[in-house]
N, C-alpha and C positions, 0 to 999 in steps of 0.2 A: 318233882311240885307238888304230889298229891293230890287230893280231891280239890276238884274247881272251888275256889271262895266265890261268894254271892257277886262280888265286883267283877271276876272274869266271866262267868257263867252270863251276867248280863251285856257283858260286851261281845261277849261270842252269838248274842242271840240273832243278829242279823246276819249271820255268814253260814253257809251250807258248811258243815264240816264233816271231814275224812279223815279217819284215823287210819293210817297205813302201818302194818307191823308187819310185814312182808313186802320185799322190795322186789321179788323175784317178774312182776309184770312191769313194773313202772318204766315208761319212758322216758329214756335219758335225755332226749332229741327235746325234751318238756320241762322236766322237774328237772333242777341242779340244784345243791347245796353241799355245805363241806357233810361229805359221808361219814367225817370221823366222828361226829356228834353223839351225845349219847339221849340228844332230845332235839327235835329239831321242829319248825312250823313254817309252811310256805302258804304267802296269801297271794292269790291268784285270781285273775279273770278268766271265764269261761272260753277265752280265744287260746288262751295258753301264756299270756302274759303275767309275768310274775311282777306283782309289786313290791312284795317284802321279804325279806328271810329272817329268822328269829332262831337263835340256839346257839350261841356262840359258847366258847370256853375257852380255857388254858390250862398251863400247869398246876394253877391254885385249886384246880377242881373240877367236876363235869358238873355245876350248878353255880360256879362263881359268877356267872354274867346272867344267872336267871330267876326270875320271879313273877309271880303270879300277877303283880300289880305292874310290872313292865309289860307283861305279855298284854294285859287289858289295854293299857294306854295304847299299845300299837294297834289294837282291833279297834278302838275309838278313831285315834287319829288315821286311820288308813281308810276310812268310809269317805273321806272327801276326796281321796287321793282315786279311789272307785269311780266317784260320781262324775270327776275333772274327767277321766278316761272316757268315760263312757260318753260326754260329750265330742270327743275327738280321738277315736279309738285308732289305734295302728299294729295290729297282730302281727306275731312274728311269724316270719318266715316259715312255712310247713316244709316239714323235711320228711323222709321216711322214716316211720318209727324205730327207735332201736331198743328193744326192751332188755332189760338186764338179763335175761337168761339168754340173749343171743350175742352176748360178749364171748369172744371167740375161748377163752379158757373155761368158763361154766357151760357153754355149748359142747365142748369135749367131753366134760366130766357127765354132763348129762347122757352123749352118746354111748360113754361107756359102762351107762347103767348106775353109775352112781347116785344117791338120792339126794336131793337136796330138798328138805322138808320146809328149810325157809332161809332166805338170803337177807343177810343183816345189812346196814348200810354199809358198814365198813369193809363187807365182801366186794362193793364195787371197786374199791381205789385197789386193793389186792390182785381181783381179777383185770382190771386195766393195765397197773403197771406190769404184770406177770407176761401180759399180752407184748408189751413192748419190750420187755425180756427176751421174750422168745426171737420177736423180731430186730433185735439187736439195736433197738432203737432208744432204749432208755438213758436216761442222763440223771445223775445224783441230784441236780436240780429239780428235777421234776416232781421230786417227793415235796418241795415247798408249796402245798397247797393251800388257799385261803390263809392270807399271811394275816398276821395279828396286827391291828390298826399300830401296835409299838415300833412296827418296822419302819412306818414315814414319821414316827414322833408323836403320836397320839395316844392320849388315854381317855376313855370315854365314861361317861357316867353311867352305874349300873342300871338305875332307873330312867331316867330319861338320854337314851342311849345314841342319841344325836349331839348331845351337848360334849364338849371340850372339859374336862377337869385340868390334865395337865398337857404341856407342850414339851417335848425334850429338845433342850439346846441345840442348837447346831442341824436339828433334824429338816429335813424336807417339808414337815408341816411348819417349823418355825422361820425357815427361809423366807417360804411362801407368806407370814406375815399372821398365822392364825396363834391364837393365845387362851388359854384357860378361861371359860364362858360364853366362846363362842359356840354357836350352833352349826353342824355339817348339812349344808340344805341339798346338795348334789357333789357325785362325785365320781369322774371317768362316765362308766356305762350306766351308773347307776343313777335314774333321773331323780328321785326324791329320797334321801336317806332317813331314815326314822330307827336305826335298828345299829348294833355293831356289826350284826351280820352282814346288814347291806354295805357298809365301809368295807368289809372283807371280801364281797362279791365283787367290788368294782376293783380290788387291790388284786382278786385272782384273775378278774379276765384282763388287767395290763399287762404290757409283756416285763418279761422278766428281766430284759438287756437295759440298758438307758433310755429314759422316755420322759415326756411330760404329761403329767395328768392333772387337767383341768379339776378345779374345786370351787365350790360355790360356799357362802356361810355367812351366818347372818350376826350382827355384832350391834347392839344398841338400835336395834329396830329397822337397822339398814343390812343389806345385802352387798357383799363385795365378790366378785371374781379374783382368783388368784390360779396358781401353776405348781405342782409338784413337781421337783426336779429329782427325778431319780436316778440314780447311779446302776450300772451293770451292776448285777447279782444282789439286788437289794432286798429281794424276797427272802434270802436266807438268813433264818435265824439260829438262835445260840442252841446248841444240842438239849440242854435243859428245857428250853422252851418247846422244842419238839418233843420231848420225851412221852409225853403223854399220848400222842398218836399211836394208834394199833400196828400203822403200817412199819414203825422202828423195827419189828421183830422180823421184817420180811428184808431190811438193810442189808447190803453188802460190803464190805466182809462184815463176818460178825463174829465176837468172842467166844461164844461155842459154850457156854456154861451160864448157869442162872440160879438165882436165891433171894432171900430177904434181906434186906439191910439192916444193919443192927444201929441200934440208938445209943444213943451216950452212954446210959448204965450198962447194957450188955458190952460195949466196947471195954468200959472202964473194969469191968470184971474178968476182960480177957487182959488186960494188962495195958488195954490201947487207948489209955486217955487221951493222950495227946495226936490220936490219928484221927483227923477228919473226917474219914470215910472206910466205913468198914464191910463187909458181907459175909456172909457162909454161903460155900457152895452147897447146893441143893441137889443139882442135877448137873450132868454133864451131855452135852447133846448126842446119842450114840444112835438115832432112830433118823428115819425117813432120806429125804433126797440132801439134806443138810447135815448127815451124819459127820462129813467130813471135817465140820466145824469143830465138832467135841473130840474125835479121834485125835485131832492134832495137838488141841490143850492136854487130854492126856496123855497123850506120848511124849509133852514135855514136863509130864510129872504132875500134874493139876490131879487132886481128889475129892470126893464127895467128904463134905465136912471142913475141907480148906476154909481159911479167914483170908479172903482177897482184900489186901489194903492199896494197892496201886494197879495201874493198866497202862504200858507205853510209855512212862514216867510221868503218867498224870495221879495223883491221890485225892483230889478235891471233888469229887463226886457230890452229889447231891442226894443220890440213891442208885439202886443197880440200874433203874429206867435211863438216868443219865447215862453210865458208863456205858450201856448197849448204844442208845443211841448215838453216843459220841465216837464210838469205833465205827457205827456204819457211817456218820455222816464226815468224819475228818481223817479216816485210815484208809490206806491202800492194801486189797491184798496182795502177798507175795512178799511184804515188808520183814526183815526182822523184829519182832516186838518181846515183850517180856510181861508177865506176871508177878508180882510180888505178893506172896501171900504168907500167913503167919501160922507157922506151926512149931506146937511144944514150944511157946514161949519165944521163939524168933523166929526174924524175917527170913526168907528163902524166896531166891527170883529163879523163875521158870522162863527160860529162853526158847521160843519157836517163831515159826514164820506162820503168818495171819495166813490162813486159808481163803479161799472164795467163798 
């Protein structure tokens, strides 16, 4: 977002600003947001009440939903929320602190003498999920955190982020009666919606299974109450929409290799004009605790420099990140699968059993 504009600086003036660059000692029982973000802001009361969250992103790019003007607007609009809260405060129930470094996986690393100079935000998800793996409570559906509003059929304005710009036909939002031009007032646990992140927090806190989520919205100066009827598994998104999340690299199973996707010009140069996707194998995982994945691919015949054009019968990947997320979210370890490679001007099919 760069250096603050005059507008943003003026909007921030009434606030006590704290810049957090290391999550090590942040209390997870107080501050929660989408830890996969490149930038996030949390507006909160001194008693621990969080008014709003800001900083959404998606597969379109890290700053797709960010702008200094929309953040400035949030800072201005949230001041009445703060004044109203002070008149009738309802502090969150106090819970024992949960510092990030007390997460079991990170705690073991520190006890083993590993130096953690800086704990990044996405490390929290990695550590939380790794602990679930260890306790054998991990479910693949746990990966779907902070659902995009598109999961309920909403598209929101980049600048006025509570404003609906489009509603998907047949979606929960459409069935509830929302339409373009409406303003979301409240949703689920979020008492006042002002940002896309507020909507995502409400969706994150809603059950994964079938449930009904209350929503209040404004249209033509009048407020209306409705309900989103959410089906079981409604948080699951398409792998290409998940592929920006860092946790995709920890999903299992995994293809066991990686490298850059090739653009249309590079594909044409190789004689792959008609191929919707191609990537050059830059590495085969042969290190660390996940080395078995790369060893399996190598044993099947995959080599560095190979051009992968298909995996497990699918060829229309957007990029390699999409391929990787698709394998982790849709396939099962132990199944027979295949890698289709372009080598010496012709296709070869490499068959192997997908490892854990």
